[in-house]
C-alpha positions in Angstrom: 27.5 2.6 17.8 26.2 1.5 21.1 26.2 -1.7 23.1 22.3 -1.8 23.1 22.5 -1.9 19.3 23.1 -5.7 19.4 21.1 -8.6 20.7 24.3 -10.1 22.1 26.5 -9.1 25.1 29.1 -6.4 24.3 32.3 -5.6 26.1 33.4 -2.2 26.1 37.1 -0.7 26.3 38.4 2.6 25.3 41.8 3.2 23.5 43.7 5.7 25.5 44.3 9.0 23.5 42.0 7.8 20.6 40.1 11.0 20.2 38.0 11.2 17.1 40.1 13.8 15.3 43.3 11.9 16.0 41.9 8.5 14.7 40.5 10.2 11.7 43.6 12.2 10.8 45.8 8.9 11.6 48.4 8.8 14.4 50.7 5.7 14.0 51.8 6.2 17.7 48.2 5.0 18.7 48.8 1.4 17.2 50.2 0.0 20.5 47.3 1.3 22.5 44.8 -0.3 20.0 46.7 -3.6 20.3 46.8 -3.4 24.1 43.1 -2.6 24.2 42.2 -5.5 21.9 44.2 -7.9 24.1 42.2 -6.8 27.2 39.0 -7.4 25.4 40.0 -11.0 24.5 41.1 -11.4 28.3 37.8 -10.3 29.3 36.0 -12.9 27.0 35.4 -11.1 23.6 35.0 -13.6 20.7 35.2 -10.9 18.1 36.5 -7.2 18.0 35.3 -4.2 16.2 35.9 -0.4 16.8 33.7 2.7 17.1 35.3 4.6 14.3 35.8 3.6 10.7 39.0 5.2 10.5 40.3 2.6 12.8 41.0 0.6 9.8 44.4 1.9 9.8 45.2 -0.5 12.7 43.3 -3.5 11.2 46.3 -5.6 10.3 48.2 -5.0 13.5 45.2 -5.7 15.8 44.1 -8.8 13.9 47.8 -10.1 14.1 47.8 -9.5 18.0 44.8 -11.5 18.9 43.2 -14.8 18.3 39.7 -13.7 17.4 38.2 -12.2 14.4 38.8 -8.4 14.0 36.7 -5.9 11.9 37.7 -2.4 12.7 35.7 -0.8 10.0 32.8 -1.2 7.7 35.3 -0.1 4.8 36.5 -3.8 4.9 33.2 -4.5 3.0 34.1 -2.3 0.0 36.0 -4.8 -2.1 33.1 -7.3 -1.5 30.4 -4.8 -2.6 32.2 -4.0 -5.8 31.9 -7.7 -6.7 28.3 -7.8 -5.9 27.4 -5.2 -8.5 28.7 -5.3 -12.1 30.2 -2.2 -13.7 29.1 0.4 -14.3 27.3 0.3 -11.0 28.9 2.6 -8.4 29.4 2.2 -4.5 28.9 5.4 -2.4 31.0 5.6 0.7 29.5 8.1 3.2 32.0 9.2 5.7 32.4 11.5 8.7 35.3 13.2 7.0 35.9 12.8 3.3 39.1 14.8 3.3 40.9 12.3 5.5 39.5 9.1 3.8 42.6 8.4 1.8 43.1 5.8 -0.9 45.1 3.7 1.4 42.0 3.1 3.6 39.8 1.8 0.6 41.7 -1.5 0.1 41.3 -1.2 -3.7 44.3 -1.8 -6.0 42.5 -2.0 -9.4 42.2 1.4 -11.0 39.1 0.4 -12.9 37.4 -0.7 -9.7 38.4 2.7 -8.0 36.5 4.6 -10.6 33.3 3.0 -9.3 33.7 4.2 -5.8 32.4 7.7 -4.9 32.9 9.4 -1.6 30.9 11.9 0.2 31.4 13.5 3.7 29.4 15.3 6.2 32.1 17.9 7.0 30.5 21.1 8.5 27.4 19.4 9.6 26.0 19.3 13.0 27.3 15.9 13.9 30.7 16.8 12.6 30.9 19.9 14.7 29.6 18.2 17.8 31.9 15.3 17.6 35.0 17.5 17.4 34.1 19.5 20.6 35.8 18.6 23.8 34.1 17.0 25.4 32.0 15.8 22.4 28.3 17.0 22.4 25.6 14.5 21.6 23.8 15.0 18.4 20.1 14.2 18.0 19.1 11.4 15.5 17.0 14.0 13.4 20.2 16.1 12.8 22.2 13.0 11.8 19.6 12.0 9.4 19.6 15.4 7.9 23.5 15.5 7.5 23.5 12.1 5.8 20.3 12.6 3.6 21.8 15.8 2.2 25.2 14.0 1.5 23.4 11.1 -0.2 21.3 13.6 -2.4 24.5 15.3 -3.5 26.1 12.2 -4.5 23.2 10.7 -6.3 22.8 14.0 -8.4 26.4 13.7 -9.5 26.5 9.9 -9.7 23.1 8.3 -10.8 24.9 4.9 -11.2 25.1 4.6 -7.4 23.6 1.1 -6.6 24.4 0.9 -2.9 25.6 2.9 0.1 28.3 2.1 2.6 28.4 4.1 5.8 31.9 4.5 7.3 30.9 6.4 10.4 29.7 4.4 13.3 27.0 7.0 14.1 25.3 6.6 10.8 23.6 3.2 11.7 21.2 5.3 13.8 19.7 6.4 10.5 20.3 3.4 8.3 16.6 2.4 8.3 15.4 6.1 7.5 18.0 6.5 4.7 17.2 3.2 3.2 13.5 4.1 3.2 14.2 7.4 1.5 16.7 6.2 -1.1 15.4 2.6 -1.7 19.1 1.6 -2.0 20.9 -1.2 -0.1 22.9 0.2 2.8 25.8 -1.6 4.5 27.3 -0.4 7.9 29.3 -1.5 10.8 26.3 -3.0 12.4 25.5 -5.4 9.7 29.3 -6.3 9.5 29.4 -6.9 13.3 26.3 -9.1 13.2 27.8 -11.3 10.3 31.1 -11.6 12.2 29.3 -12.7 15.4 27.0 -15.2 13.7 30.1 -16.7 12.1 31.8 -17.5 15.4 28.7 -18.4 17.3 29.7 -21.7 19.1 33.1 -21.9 17.7 36.1 -22.8 19.8 38.9 -20.3 18.9 42.6 -21.2 18.8 45.0 -20.0 21.4 46.3 -16.4 21.3 49.6 -15.8 19.7 52.6 -14.9 22.1 52.7 -11.3 22.9 55.9 -9.5 22.0 
């Protein structure tokens, strides 16, 4: 996800120590850094906050509590809503950077019946996956990302023909959302659509004062 993705100003901050493999694996010690970074964004004028890795959802509650603006750290926040948009037996496919680390606690689903309607596929071993885990990370061309994602979708649809929509966890996947939508003819949701909705909701709104920092 890049700042030029959007048609509104974007303020960027880096969470110290938040390398992709650490955020994906989950590191509770990073939470204070996420909170401090969110507060800096608000001080610089941010009216809404997102994150550049869907696995940042682990810090959603803490960050949202710490600032006075809407926070959406991950497109995974959309999953409960999507399950309500399509009736059973329709399934939602979550495409992720790393399915092995996408634990149940990140899905936000308590109902076992609803959980059976969610299928998960990852791009582990693909070019994007390999490049992002290098230090420093190596940029992956859009064609390779499309190939990784398309292959994952094909596998999932072969195993689960009931798939009615796709949810992209990884913030690199929106680069190929349009292409994958054209190939699959399925609705696709990602962090870009989430951020646009969030920004449109706060446009022109006067936000309350920030909570006291502790």
